[in-house]
All heavy atoms as a GROMACS GRO file, in nm:
protein
  526
    1MET      N    1  -3.302  -7.032   4.690
    1MET     CA    2  -3.341  -6.923   4.778
    1MET      C    3  -3.283  -6.946   4.917
    1MET      O    4  -3.261  -7.059   4.957
    1MET     CB    5  -3.492  -6.914   4.786
    1MET     CG    6  -3.558  -6.866   4.661
    1MET     SD    7  -3.731  -6.833   4.691
    1MET     CE    8  -3.789  -6.839   4.525
    2SER      N    9  -3.266  -6.839   4.988
    2SER     CA   10  -3.205  -6.852   5.120
    2SER      C   11  -3.308  -6.902   5.222
    2SER      O   12  -3.429  -6.903   5.198
    2SER     CB   13  -3.150  -6.716   5.164
    2SER     OG   14  -3.256  -6.626   5.187
    3ASP      N   15  -3.257  -6.942   5.337
    3ASP     CA   16  -3.344  -6.992   5.443
    3ASP      C   17  -3.426  -6.880   5.506
    3ASP      O   18  -3.528  -6.905   5.568
    3ASP     CB   19  -3.261  -7.060   5.552
    3ASP     CG   20  -3.186  -7.179   5.497
    3ASP    OD1   21  -3.234  -7.240   5.399
    3ASP    OD2   22  -3.078  -7.211   5.551
    4ASN      N   23  -3.381  -6.758   5.492
    4ASN     CA   24  -3.449  -6.645   5.555
    4ASN      C   25  -3.554  -6.582   5.464
    4ASN      O   26  -3.603  -6.473   5.494
    4ASN     CB   27  -3.347  -6.538   5.594
    4ASN     CG   28  -3.250  -6.591   5.696
    4ASN    OD1   29  -3.284  -6.676   5.776
    4ASN    ND2   30  -3.128  -6.541   5.692
    5PHE      N   31  -3.590  -6.648   5.356
    5PHE     CA   32  -3.684  -6.592   5.258
    5PHE      C   33  -3.818  -6.557   5.322
    5PHE      O   34  -3.868  -6.446   5.309
    5PHE     CB   35  -3.702  -6.690   5.143
    5PHE     CG   36  -3.796  -6.644   5.038
    5PHE    CD1   37  -3.758  -6.545   4.949
    5PHE    CD2   38  -3.923  -6.699   5.027
    5PHE    CE1   39  -3.846  -6.503   4.851
    5PHE    CE2   40  -4.009  -6.657   4.930
    5PHE     CZ   41  -3.971  -6.559   4.841
    6ILE      N   42  -3.877  -6.653   5.393
    6ILE     CA   43  -4.008  -6.632   5.456
    6ILE      C   44  -3.999  -6.525   5.565
    6ILE      O   45  -4.087  -6.440   5.576
    6ILE     CB   46  -4.063  -6.764   5.514
    6ILE    CG1   47  -4.077  -6.870   5.404
    6ILE    CG2   48  -4.196  -6.742   5.584
    6ILE    CD1   49  -4.176  -6.834   5.296
    7MET      N   50  -3.892  -6.529   5.642
    7MET     CA   51  -3.876  -6.429   5.748
    7MET      C   52  -3.866  -6.288   5.689
    7MET      O   53  -3.923  -6.194   5.743
    7MET     CB   54  -3.751  -6.459   5.832
    7MET     CG   55  -3.734  -6.363   5.948
    7MET     SD   56  -3.583  -6.390   6.038
    7MET     CE   57  -3.463  -6.326   5.924
    8HIS      N   58  -3.796  -6.272   5.580
    8HIS     CA   59  -3.783  -6.141   5.518
    8HIS      C   60  -3.916  -6.091   5.464
    8HIS      O   61  -3.947  -5.973   5.476
    8HIS     CB   62  -3.678  -6.144   5.406
    8HIS     CG   63  -3.539  -6.148   5.458
    8HIS    ND1   64  -3.430  -6.148   5.375
    8HIS    CD2   65  -3.488  -6.150   5.583
    8HIS    CE1   66  -3.320  -6.150   5.445
    8HIS    NE2   67  -3.353  -6.153   5.574
    9ILE      N   68  -3.995  -6.181   5.409
    9ILE     CA   69  -4.128  -6.140   5.361
    9ILE      C   70  -4.215  -6.098   5.478
    9ILE      O   71  -4.284  -5.996   5.473
    9ILE     CB   72  -4.195  -6.255   5.283
    9ILE    CG1   73  -4.126  -6.273   5.150
    9ILE    CG2   74  -4.343  -6.227   5.261
    9ILE    CD1   75  -4.180  -6.387   5.068
   10ILE      N   76  -4.210  -6.175   5.587
   10ILE     CA   77  -4.291  -6.142   5.705
   10ILE      C   78  -4.246  -6.010   5.767
   10ILE      O   79  -4.327  -5.934   5.817
   10ILE     CB   80  -4.285  -6.258   5.807
   10ILE    CG1   81  -4.357  -6.380   5.750
   10ILE    CG2   82  -4.345  -6.218   5.940
   10ILE    CD1   83  -4.340  -6.505   5.833
   11LEU      N   84  -4.117  -5.981   5.764
   11LEU     CA   85  -4.066  -5.860   5.827
   11LEU      C   86  -4.081  -5.734   5.741
   11LEU      O   87  -4.102  -5.626   5.795
   11LEU     CB   88  -3.918  -5.877   5.862
   11LEU     CG   89  -3.887  -5.962   5.983
   11LEU    CD1   90  -3.737  -5.978   5.997
   11LEU    CD2   91  -3.946  -5.900   6.108
   12CYS      N   92  -4.071  -5.746   5.610
   12CYS     CA   93  -4.066  -5.625   5.529
   12CYS      C   94  -4.199  -5.551   5.527
   12CYS      O   95  -4.201  -5.428   5.531
   12CYS     CB   96  -4.017  -5.655   5.387
   12CYS     SG   97  -4.135  -5.736   5.281
   13ILE      N   98  -4.310  -5.623   5.524
   13ILE     CA   99  -4.440  -5.556   5.514
   13ILE      C  100  -4.473  -5.475   5.639
   13ILE      O  101  -4.505  -5.356   5.628
   13ILE     CB  102  -4.550  -5.659   5.479
   13ILE    CG1  103  -4.524  -5.714   5.339
   13ILE    CG2  104  -4.688  -5.597   5.486
   13ILE    CD1  105  -4.608  -5.832   5.301
   14PRO      N  106  -4.466  -5.531   5.762
   14PRO     CA  107  -4.496  -5.447   5.879
   14PRO      C  108  -4.397  -5.333   5.898
   14PRO      O  109  -4.435  -5.225   5.944
   14PRO     CB  110  -4.489  -5.544   5.997
   14PRO     CG  111  -4.488  -5.678   5.943
   14PRO     CD  112  -4.446  -5.669   5.801
   15LEU      N  113  -4.270  -5.354   5.864
   15LEU     CA  114  -4.172  -5.247   5.879
   15LEU      C  115  -4.203  -5.130   5.788
   15LEU      O  116  -4.198  -5.014   5.830
   15LEU     CB  117  -4.031  -5.299   5.850
   15LEU     CG  118  -3.964  -5.375   5.963
   15LEU    CD1  119  -3.838  -5.442   5.914
   15LEU    CD2  120  -3.933  -5.282   6.079
   16ILE      N  121  -4.238  -5.158   5.664
   16ILE     CA  122  -4.270  -5.050   5.571
   16ILE      C  123  -4.400  -4.982   5.613
   16ILE      O  124  -4.410  -4.858   5.611
   16ILE     CB  125  -4.277  -5.103   5.427
   16ILE    CG1  126  -4.137  -5.146   5.381
   16ILE    CG2  127  -4.334  -4.999   5.332
   16ILE    CD1  128  -4.134  -5.216   5.248
   17LEU      N  129  -4.500  -5.059   5.656
   17LEU     CA  130  -4.626  -4.999   5.699
   17LEU      C  131  -4.608  -4.913   5.825
   17LEU      O  132  -4.661  -4.802   5.834
   17LEU     CB  133  -4.731  -5.107   5.724
   17LEU     CG  134  -4.784  -5.178   5.600
   17LEU    CD1  135  -4.881  -5.288   5.640
   17LEU    CD2  136  -4.851  -5.078   5.507
   18PHE      N  137  -4.532  -4.964   5.924
   18PHE     CA  138  -4.507  -4.884   6.044
   18PHE      C  139  -4.428  -4.759   6.010
   18PHE      O  140  -4.454  -4.652   6.063
   18PHE     CB  141  -4.430  -4.965   6.149
   18PHE     CG  142  -4.381  -4.880   6.262
   18PHE    CD1  143  -4.468  -4.833   6.359
   18PHE    CD2  144  -4.248  -4.843   6.270
   18PHE    CE1  145  -4.423  -4.752   6.462
   18PHE    CE2  146  -4.202  -4.763   6.372
   18PHE     CZ  147  -4.290  -4.717   6.469
   19GLY      N  148  -4.331  -4.773   5.921
   19GLY     CA  149  -4.250  -4.657   5.884
   19GLY      C  150  -4.330  -4.548   5.817
   19GLY      O  151  -4.316  -4.430   5.849
   20THR      N  152  -4.419  -4.587   5.725
   20THR     CA  153  -4.500  -4.484   5.659
   20THR      C  154  -4.600  -4.423   5.756
   20THR      O  155  -4.622  -4.302   5.755
   20THR     CB  156  -4.574  -4.544   5.538
   20THR    OG1  157  -4.648  -4.658   5.579
   20THR    CG2  158  -4.478  -4.580   5.429
   21TRP      N  159  -4.659  -4.504   5.844
   21TRP     CA  160  -4.754  -4.449   5.941
   21TRP      C  161  -4.684  -4.353   6.036
   21TRP      O  162  -4.734  -4.243   6.062
   21TRP     CB  163  -4.817  -4.564   6.020
   21TRP     CG  164  -4.899  -4.517   6.136
   21TRP    CD1  165  -5.026  -4.468   6.131
   21TRP    CD2  166  -4.858  -4.509   6.273
   21TRP    NE1  167  -5.067  -4.433   6.256
   21TRP    CE2  168  -4.966  -4.456   6.346
   21TRP    CE3  169  -4.740  -4.542   6.340
   21TRP    CZ2  170  -4.960  -4.436   6.482
   21TRP    CZ3  171  -4.735  -4.522   6.476
   21TRP    CH2  172  -4.844  -4.470   6.546
   22SER      N  173  -4.569  -4.393   6.089
   22SER     CA  174  -4.497  -4.310   6.185
   22SER      C  175  -4.449  -4.180   6.122
   22SER      O  176  -4.459  -4.073   6.181
   22SER     CB  177  -4.379  -4.389   6.242
   22SER     OG  178  -4.305  -4.311   6.331
   23THR      N  179  -4.398  -4.189   6.000
   23THR     CA  180  -4.349  -4.069   5.932
   23THR      C  181  -4.463  -3.974   5.900
   23THR      O  182  -4.452  -3.853   5.923
   23THR     CB  183  -4.275  -4.110   5.802
   23THR    OG1  184  -4.171  -4.200   5.836
   23THR    CG2  185  -4.217  -3.990   5.733
   24ARG      N  186  -4.573  -4.028   5.850
   24ARG     CA  187  -4.688  -3.942   5.818
   24ARG      C  188  -4.746  -3.878   5.945
   24ARG      O  189  -4.787  -3.762   5.943
   24ARG     CB  190  -4.796  -4.023   5.747
   24ARG     CG  191  -4.756  -4.059   5.605
   24ARG     CD  192  -4.865  -4.134   5.536
   24ARG     NE  193  -4.980  -4.048   5.521
   24ARG     CZ  194  -5.104  -4.093   5.509
   24ARG    NH1  195  -5.127  -4.221   5.510
   24ARG    NH2  196  -5.204  -4.009   5.495
   25LYS      N  197  -4.751  -3.953   6.054
   25LYS     CA  198  -4.805  -3.899   6.179
   25LYS      C  199  -4.716  -3.788   6.232
   25LYS      O  200  -4.765  -3.684   6.277
   25LYS     CB  201  -4.819  -4.011   6.281
   25LYS     CG  202  -4.893  -3.968   6.405
   25LYS     CD  203  -4.921  -4.086   6.495
   25LYS     CE  204  -4.995  -4.041   6.619
   25LYS     NZ  205  -5.020  -4.149   6.711
   26ALA      N  206  -4.585  -3.808   6.227
   26ALA     CA  207  -4.493  -3.707   6.278
   26ALA      C  208  -4.498  -3.580   6.194
   26ALA      O  209  -4.495  -3.469   6.248
   26ALA     CB  210  -4.350  -3.761   6.280
   27VAL      N  211  -4.508  -3.594   6.064
   27VAL     CA  212  -4.503  -3.476   5.977
   27VAL      C  213  -4.639  -3.409   5.966
   27VAL      O  214  -4.649  -3.287   5.982
   27VAL     CB  215  -4.450  -3.517   5.838
   27VAL    CG1  216  -4.460  -3.401   5.740
   27VAL    CG2  217  -4.306  -3.563   5.848
   28ASN      N  218  -4.744  -3.486   5.941
   28ASN     CA  219  -4.874  -3.425   5.914
   28ASN      C  220  -4.949  -3.383   6.041
   28ASN      O  221  -5.002  -3.272   6.048
   28ASN     CB  222  -4.963  -3.521   5.834
   28ASN     CG  223  -4.910  -3.541   5.695
   28ASN    OD1  224  -4.838  -3.459   5.643
   28ASN    ND2  225  -4.947  -3.652   5.634
   29LYS      N  226  -4.953  -3.471   6.141
   29LYS     CA  227  -5.035  -3.442   6.259
   29LYS      C  228  -4.963  -3.352   6.358
   29LYS      O  229  -5.020  -3.255   6.407
   29LYS     CB  230  -5.075  -3.573   6.327
   29LYS     CG  231  -5.172  -3.553   6.442
   29LYS     CD  232  -5.219  -3.685   6.498
   29LYS     CE  233  -5.318  -3.661   6.611
   29LYS     NZ  234  -5.359  -3.786   6.673
   30TYR      N  235  -4.836  -3.381   6.387
   30TYR     CA  236  -4.766  -3.307   6.492
   30TYR      C  237  -4.680  -3.193   6.438
   30TYR      O  238  -4.630  -3.112   6.515
   30TYR     CB  239  -4.679  -3.402   6.574
   30TYR     CG  240  -4.760  -3.506   6.647
   30TYR    CD1  241  -4.739  -3.641   6.626
   30TYR    CD2  242  -4.857  -3.468   6.738
   30TYR    CE1  243  -4.813  -3.736   6.694
   30TYR    CE2  244  -4.932  -3.562   6.806
   30TYR     CZ  245  -4.909  -3.696   6.783
   30TYR     OH  246  -4.982  -3.790   6.849
   31LYS      N  247  -4.657  -3.188   6.308
   31LYS     CA  248  -4.581  -3.080   6.243
   31LYS      C  249  -4.441  -3.063   6.301
   31LYS      O  250  -4.386  -2.953   6.299
   31LYS     CB  251  -4.656  -2.947   6.252
   31LYS     CG  252  -4.798  -2.950   6.204
   31LYS     CD  253  -4.807  -2.962   6.054
   31LYS     CE  254  -4.952  -2.946   6.012
   31LYS     NZ  255  -4.992  -3.032   5.906
   32LEU      N  256  -4.383  -3.171   6.353
   32LEU     CA  257  -4.246  -3.171   6.406
   32LEU      C  258  -4.223  -3.058   6.507
   32LEU      O  259  -4.131  -2.978   6.494
   32LEU     CB  260  -4.145  -3.162   6.291
   32LEU     CG  261  -4.149  -3.278   6.192
   32LEU    CD1  262  -4.051  -3.252   6.079
   32LEU    CD2  263  -4.118  -3.408   6.258
   33LYS      N  264  -4.307  -3.053   6.610
   33LYS     CA  265  -4.297  -2.947   6.709
   33LYS      C  266  -4.209  -2.982   6.828
   33LYS      O  267  -4.164  -2.893   6.899
   33LYS     CB  268  -4.437  -2.911   6.760
   33LYS     CG  269  -4.525  -2.848   6.655
   33LYS     CD  270  -4.662  -2.818   6.710
   33LYS     CE  271  -4.753  -2.765   6.603
   33LYS     NZ  272  -4.891  -2.750   6.648
   34SER      N  273  -4.187  -3.109   6.853
   34SER     CA  274  -4.110  -3.145   6.972
   34SER      C  275  -4.006  -3.252   6.939
   34SER      O  276  -4.001  -3.305   6.828
   34SER     CB  277  -4.204  -3.198   7.082
   34SER     OG  278  -4.256  -3.324   7.045
   35TYR      N  279  -3.925  -3.282   7.038
   35TYR     CA  280  -3.820  -3.383   7.023
   35TYR      C  281  -3.880  -3.520   6.996
   35TYR      O  282  -3.826  -3.598   6.917
   35TYR     CB  283  -3.736  -3.385   7.151
   35TYR     CG  284  -3.624  -3.485   7.148
   35TYR    CD1  285  -3.513  -3.466   7.066
   35TYR    CD2  286  -3.629  -3.599   7.228
   35TYR    CE1  287  -3.411  -3.558   7.063
   35TYR    CE2  288  -3.526  -3.691   7.226
   35TYR     CZ  289  -3.418  -3.669   7.143
   35TYR     OH  290  -3.316  -3.761   7.139
   36TYR      N  291  -3.996  -3.548   7.057
   36TYR     CA  292  -4.064  -3.676   7.036
   36TYR      C  293  -4.101  -3.695   6.889
   36TYR      O  294  -4.093  -3.805   6.835
   36TYR     CB  295  -4.188  -3.683   7.124
   36TYR     CG  296  -4.279  -3.798   7.094
   36TYR    CD1  297  -4.245  -3.927   7.133
   36TYR    CD2  298  -4.398  -3.781   7.025
   36TYR    CE1  299  -4.327  -4.034   7.105
   36TYR    CE2  300  -4.481  -3.887   6.997
   36TYR     CZ  301  -4.445  -4.013   7.037
   36TYR     OH  302  -4.526  -4.118   7.008
   37ASP      N  303  -4.144  -3.587   6.824
   37ASP     CA  304  -4.182  -3.597   6.684
   37ASP      C  305  -4.062  -3.630   6.596
   37ASP      O  306  -4.074  -3.706   6.499
   37ASP     CB  307  -4.246  -3.466   6.637
   37ASP     CG  308  -4.366  -3.429   6.720
   37ASP    OD1  309  -4.432  -3.520   6.774
   37ASP    OD2  310  -4.394  -3.308   6.733
   38PHE      N  311  -3.946  -3.576   6.628
   38PHE     CA  312  -3.827  -3.608   6.551
   38PHE      C  313  -3.784  -3.753   6.576
   38PHE      O  314  -3.733  -3.819   6.486
   38PHE     CB  315  -3.713  -3.512   6.584
   38PHE     CG  316  -3.731  -3.378   6.519
   38PHE    CD1  317  -3.778  -3.270   6.591
   38PHE    CD2  318  -3.703  -3.361   6.384
   38PHE    CE1  319  -3.795  -3.148   6.531
   38PHE    CE2  320  -3.720  -3.238   6.323
   38PHE     CZ  321  -3.766  -3.131   6.397
   39GLN      N  322  -3.804  -3.803   6.699
   39GLN     CA  323  -3.777  -3.944   6.727
   39GLN      C  324  -3.870  -4.033   6.646
   39GLN      O  325  -3.828  -4.135   6.590
   39GLN     CB  326  -3.795  -3.974   6.875
   39GLN     CG  327  -3.683  -3.927   6.962
   39GLN     CD  328  -3.706  -3.966   7.107
   39GLN    OE1  329  -3.819  -3.972   7.153
   39GLN    NE2  330  -3.598  -3.992   7.178
   40MET      N  331  -3.998  -3.994   6.638
   40MET     CA  332  -4.095  -4.071   6.561
   40MET      C  333  -4.059  -4.068   6.412
   40MET      O  334  -4.069  -4.169   6.342
   40MET     CB  335  -4.236  -4.016   6.582
   40MET     CG  336  -4.344  -4.096   6.516
   40MET     SD  337  -4.508  -4.025   6.536
   40MET     CE  338  -4.532  -4.043   6.710
   41LEU      N  339  -4.015  -3.953   6.365
   41LEU     CA  340  -3.974  -3.941   6.225
   41LEU      C  341  -3.852  -4.029   6.196
   41LEU      O  342  -3.847  -4.099   6.095
   41LEU     CB  343  -3.942  -3.795   6.192
   41LEU     CG  344  -3.897  -3.765   6.050
   41LEU    CD1  345  -4.008  -3.794   5.951
   41LEU    CD2  346  -3.852  -3.621   6.039
   42GLY      N  347  -3.755  -4.029   6.286
   42GLY     CA  348  -3.637  -4.113   6.269
   42GLY      C  349  -3.670  -4.261   6.272
   42GLY      O  350  -3.617  -4.339   6.193
   43ALA      N  351  -3.758  -4.299   6.363
   43ALA     CA  352  -3.799  -4.440   6.370
   43ALA      C  353  -3.873  -4.480   6.243
   43ALA      O  354  -3.854  -4.591   6.191
   43ALA     CB  355  -3.887  -4.463   6.492
   44GLY      N  356  -3.956  -4.392   6.194
   44GLY     CA  357  -4.031  -4.421   6.071
   44GLY      C  358  -3.939  -4.436   5.951
   44GLY      O  359  -3.951  -4.532   5.874
   45LEU      N  360  -3.846  -4.344   5.936
   45LEU     CA  361  -3.754  -4.351   5.822
   45LEU      C  362  -3.662  -4.473   5.833
   45LEU      O  363  -3.634  -4.539   5.733
   45LEU     CB  364  -3.673  -4.222   5.812
   45LEU     CG  365  -3.753  -4.098   5.773
   45LEU    CD1  366  -3.663  -3.976   5.775
   45LEU    CD2  367  -3.820  -4.115   5.639
   46GLY      N  368  -3.617  -4.503   5.954
   46GLY     CA  369  -3.534  -4.622   5.974
   46GLY      C  370  -3.609  -4.749   5.942
   46GLY      O  371  -3.554  -4.841   5.881
   47SER      N  372  -3.736  -4.756   5.981
   47SER     CA  373  -3.817  -4.874   5.951
   47SER      C  374  -3.838  -4.890   5.802
   47SER      O  375  -3.836  -5.002   5.749
   47SER     CB  376  -3.952  -4.864   6.021
   47SER     OG  377  -3.936  -4.867   6.160
   48ILE      N  378  -3.860  -4.778   5.733
   48ILE     CA  379  -3.878  -4.785   5.588
   48ILE      C  380  -3.751  -4.836   5.522
   48ILE      O  381  -3.755  -4.922   5.433
   48ILE     CB  382  -3.919  -4.647   5.532
   48ILE    CG1  383  -4.061  -4.613   5.577
   48ILE    CG2  384  -3.909  -4.646   5.380
   48ILE    CD1  385  -4.103  -4.473   5.541
   49ILE      N  386  -3.636  -4.786   5.564
   49ILE     CA  387  -3.509  -4.828   5.504
   49ILE      C  388  -3.485  -4.977   5.527
   49ILE      O  389  -3.448  -5.050   5.435
   49ILE     CB  390  -3.394  -4.743   5.559
   49ILE    CG1  391  -3.406  -4.600   5.507
   49ILE    CG2  392  -3.258  -4.802   5.522
   49ILE    CD1  393  -3.313  -4.501   5.575
   50ILE      N  394  -3.507  -5.024   5.649
   50ILE     CA  395  -3.487  -5.166   5.679
   50ILE      C  396  -3.588  -5.252   5.603
   50ILE      O  397  -3.553  -5.358   5.549
   50ILE     CB  398  -3.494  -5.192   5.830
   50ILE    CG1  399  -3.377  -5.122   5.899
   50ILE    CG2  400  -3.492  -5.341   5.861
   50ILE    CD1  401  -3.387  -5.120   6.049
   51GLY      N  402  -3.713  -5.207   5.596
   51GLY     CA  403  -3.814  -5.281   5.522
   51GLY      C  404  -3.784  -5.290   5.375
   51GLY      O  405  -3.802  -5.396   5.313
   52VAL      N  406  -3.734  -5.181   5.316
   52VAL     CA  407  -3.697  -5.184   5.174
   52VAL      C  408  -3.578  -5.276   5.152
   52VAL      O  409  -3.571  -5.347   5.052
   52VAL     CB  410  -3.670  -5.041   5.124
   52VAL    CG1  411  -3.603  -5.041   4.988
   52VAL    CG2  412  -3.799  -4.962   5.118
   53TYR      N  413  -3.484  -5.279   5.247
   53TYR     CA  414  -3.371  -5.371   5.236
   53TYR      C  415  -3.419  -5.517   5.237
   53TYR      O  416  -3.373  -5.598   5.156
   53TYR     CB  417  -3.271  -5.348   5.349
   53TYR     CG  418  -3.166  -5.455   5.354
   53TYR    CD1  419  -3.063  -5.458   5.260
   53TYR    CD2  420  -3.169  -5.555   5.451
   53TYR    CE1  421  -2.967  -5.558   5.262
   53TYR    CE2  422  -3.074  -5.655   5.454
   53TYR     CZ  423  -2.973  -5.655   5.360
   53TYR     OH  424  -2.879  -5.754   5.362
   54PHE      N  425  -3.511  -5.551   5.328
   54PHE     CA  426  -3.564  -5.687   5.332
   54PHE      C  427  -3.639  -5.719   5.202
   54PHE      O  428  -3.629  -5.828   5.149
   54PHE     CB  429  -3.656  -5.707   5.452
   54PHE     CG  430  -3.584  -5.724   5.582
   54PHE    CD1  431  -3.637  -5.675   5.700
   54PHE    CD2  432  -3.464  -5.791   5.588
   54PHE    CE1  433  -3.571  -5.691   5.820
   54PHE    CE2  434  -3.397  -5.808   5.708
   54PHE     CZ  435  -3.451  -5.758   5.824
   55LEU      N  436  -3.716  -5.622   5.152
   55LEU     CA  437  -3.788  -5.642   5.028
   55LEU      C  438  -3.691  -5.663   4.911
   55LEU      O  439  -3.712  -5.749   4.826
   55LEU     CB  440  -3.880  -5.523   5.001
   55LEU     CG  441  -3.975  -5.533   4.884
   55LEU    CD1  442  -4.075  -5.645   4.908
   55LEU    CD2  443  -4.047  -5.402   4.864
   56TYR      N  444  -3.584  -5.586   4.910
   56TYR     CA  445  -3.480  -5.602   4.807
   56TYR      C  446  -3.418  -5.741   4.814
   56TYR      O  447  -3.396  -5.805   4.711
   56TYR     CB  448  -3.373  -5.495   4.822
   56TYR     CG  449  -3.250  -5.520   4.740
   56TYR    CD1  450  -3.251  -5.499   4.604
   56TYR    CD2  451  -3.134  -5.568   4.798
   56TYR    CE1  452  -3.139  -5.523   4.526
   56TYR    CE2  453  -3.021  -5.593   4.723
   56TYR     CZ  454  -3.024  -5.570   4.587
   56TYR     OH  455  -2.913  -5.596   4.513
   57SER      N  456  -3.390  -5.790   4.934
   57SER     CA  457  -3.328  -5.922   4.946
   57SER      C  458  -3.425  -6.032   4.900
   57SER      O  459  -3.382  -6.131   4.841
   57SER     CB  460  -3.281  -5.948   5.089
   57SER     OG  461  -3.391  -5.956   5.177
   58VAL      N  462  -3.554  -6.014   4.926
   58VAL     CA  463  -3.654  -6.112   4.878
   58VAL      C  464  -3.660  -6.110   4.726
   58VAL      O  465  -3.659  -6.216   4.662
   58VAL     CB  466  -3.793  -6.081   4.940
   58VAL    CG1  467  -3.902  -6.156   4.869
   58VAL    CG2  468  -3.794  -6.115   5.087
   59ILE      N  469  -3.664  -5.992   4.668
   59ILE     CA  470  -3.673  -5.982   4.522
   59ILE      C  471  -3.546  -6.037   4.456
   59ILE      O  472  -3.553  -6.106   4.355
   59ILE     CB  473  -3.701  -5.836   4.480
   59ILE    CG1  474  -3.842  -5.798   4.522
   59ILE    CG2  475  -3.683  -5.818   4.330
   59ILE    CD1  476  -3.876  -5.652   4.504
   60SER      N  477  -3.430  -6.008   4.515
   60SER     CA  478  -3.307  -6.060   4.456
   60SER      C  479  -3.300  -6.212   4.468
   60SER      O  480  -3.248  -6.278   4.378
   60SER     CB  481  -3.186  -5.994   4.521
   60SER     OG  482  -3.174  -6.033   4.656
   61ASP      N  483  -3.354  -6.269   4.577
   61ASP     CA  484  -3.360  -6.415   4.589
   61ASP      C  485  -3.451  -6.475   4.482
   61ASP      O  486  -3.421  -6.579   4.425
   61ASP     CB  487  -3.409  -6.457   4.728
   61ASP     CG  488  -3.304  -6.446   4.834
   61ASP    OD1  489  -3.184  -6.430   4.797
   61ASP    OD2  490  -3.338  -6.451   4.953
   62ILE      N  491  -3.562  -6.409   4.457
   62ILE     CA  492  -3.654  -6.458   4.354
   62ILE      C  493  -3.589  -6.451   4.217
   62ILE      O  494  -3.599  -6.546   4.137
   62ILE     CB  495  -3.786  -6.378   4.358
   62ILE    CG1  496  -3.864  -6.409   4.485
   62ILE    CG2  497  -3.871  -6.408   4.234
   62ILE    CD1  498  -3.985  -6.322   4.506
   63ILE      N  499  -3.520  -6.342   4.188
   63ILE     CA  500  -3.457  -6.326   4.058
   63ILE      C  501  -3.345  -6.428   4.038
   63ILE      O  502  -3.332  -6.487   3.930
   63ILE     CB  503  -3.406  -6.181   4.040
   63ILE    CG1  504  -3.525  -6.087   4.026
   63ILE    CG2  505  -3.314  -6.168   3.920
   63ILE    CD1  506  -3.489  -5.941   4.027
   64THR      N  507  -3.265  -6.450   4.141
   64THR     CA  508  -3.155  -6.546   4.127
   64THR      C  509  -3.207  -6.690   4.118
   64THR      O  510  -3.139  -6.776   4.063
   64THR     CB  511  -3.055  -6.535   4.242
   64THR    OG1  512  -3.123  -6.548   4.367
   64THR    CG2  513  -2.981  -6.403   4.237
   65ALA      N  514  -3.325  -6.718   4.173
   65ALA     CA  515  -3.382  -6.852   4.165
   65ALA      C  516  -3.437  -6.882   4.027
   65ALA      O  517  -3.453  -6.999   3.991
   65ALA     CB  518  -3.490  -6.870   4.269
   66LEU      N  519  -3.467  -6.778   3.951
   66LEU     CA  520  -3.522  -6.800   3.818
   66LEU      C  521  -3.413  -6.835   3.725
   66LEU      O  522  -3.356  -6.881   3.664
   66LEU     CB  523  -3.593  -6.674   3.766
   66LEU     CG  524  -3.714  -6.632   3.844
   66LEU    CD1  525  -3.767  -6.502   3.788
   66LEU    CD2  526  -3.823  -6.737   3.836
   0.00000   0.00000   0.00000
């Protein structure tokens, strides 16, 4: 496994949680009415993508270690 295994685990969970919270807040509560809401939506989607990438790298490290 790589040296960044623990760091990726620590990073992927908050990134995915922040991304889902930010995206849901922008879409459900504010209904995308202003520029700020679109910024929040972009930040949320970007966080989800980065979090899923970290999660993928952790899972691939686990699979290759087996």
